N, C-alpha and C positions, 0 to 999 in steps of 0.2 A: 504494500500500500504506500502511496506517495502523497505528500502535501508539499507543494511548491518544490523546493530543492532538497527535501529530505525524504528518504525512503525508509519505511518502518517495517520491521518483521518482528512479530511476537514470537519469542523463544519459549517462554514459560509463564504460567500464572499460578501462584501459590498463595497460601495464607499462613500467617504467623502472628503471634502476639508481641514478639520482641524483634527489633531490627538492630543489627550491629553485634557487638561482643556481649552476649548475655551474661558472661562471667564478670564483666566490668561495667557497672552501672554508668560510669563516666563515659563509656564508649558505646552506649546503646540507648534506645528509647522504647517505651512500652506503649502499645496502642490503648486508646480509650475503649475501643471495641475489638476489632481485629484488623491487621494490615492485610490488604490484598496487594501482593507484590507482583508487579508485571515486569518481566525481563524483556527488554527490547534490544534488537540489533538495529542501529540507525546508521544510514550511509548518506553521505553528502553526494548527491547526484547532480549538483549544479556546477557552474564554472567559477564560483567564488567561495571564499571561506564563509562558513555559517556557524552559528552558535545554537546549541540545543538548550532549551529551558524546560525544566520539569513543570513549572507553574502553568504552562499552556496546555497541559495534558489533563483529560477528564475521564472519569469512570462513570458509566451509567449503569444503574441496577435494573432488575427485572420490573420494577414499578415505575421507572422513569426518573428516579432521584439521581442527581448528579453529585459527584465528589471530586474535589481538586486534589492534586498531589500534596502529600505531607512533606514539605521541603526539609524539615528537620530530620525526619526519618530517612529521606533520600540521602542526606549527608552521611548518616551512619551506614546506610546500605551500599554506598558507592565509595568507600574510603580509598580505593586504589585510583580513582579518577582524579586527575589533577586539573583538567580543564575540559569544558564541553565545546570548545571551539574546534571545528573540524575543517580541514582544508578539503578541496575537491577530491573525491574518491576515497576519503578516509571513512572508517567505520568506528562506531563506539557502542560498547555493550553497557547498558545501564539498567538499574533496578528502580522502578517508580513505585512508591509506596502510597497507598490510599488507606487512611484510617476510617473504617466504616463500621456501622453497628453490626453485631454478631449475626443477625438474621439476614444480612444482605446477600443477595444472589447477583453477582456481577453478570452483566449482559454484553456491554459494548465498551470500547475505548474510543474516545475522540482524540486523535493525535494531530498536533499542529506544529508547523515550523515556527510560526509567530502568532502573536495575539490577534493579528489582522488577517491571517490566512483562513481559507475556507475550512480546513481540517478534513480529515478522512476518518470515517467510522469503521471500526474493526470489531466484528463480533468475537467475543471470547467465551461464550457459554456453550 
């Protein structure tokens, strides 16, 4: 799936209550409900450098509720990533964390290159 200059491939969808190093509370965070963790492989398919931002990504559940990425959890879940700036042709593997109520049934992701791009809806159920 593609939105403007970024191509998105969903690698995995999982759930957990703690993101980061569960043995060290200073290096982890706990969900208020449960984290839906979406692993994405992102590729810059444009001719210019682009930056990926987790805050533009949205999870939609089976009832139509929307959830934005938990940026604090994303920091703990992506410790090895130093930058989200990607040159043309580069790929980035990221984990996007959504803190949702425990009864949530994820249905779709709306993935965007920027806050003004149309976005692409990817079914995950």
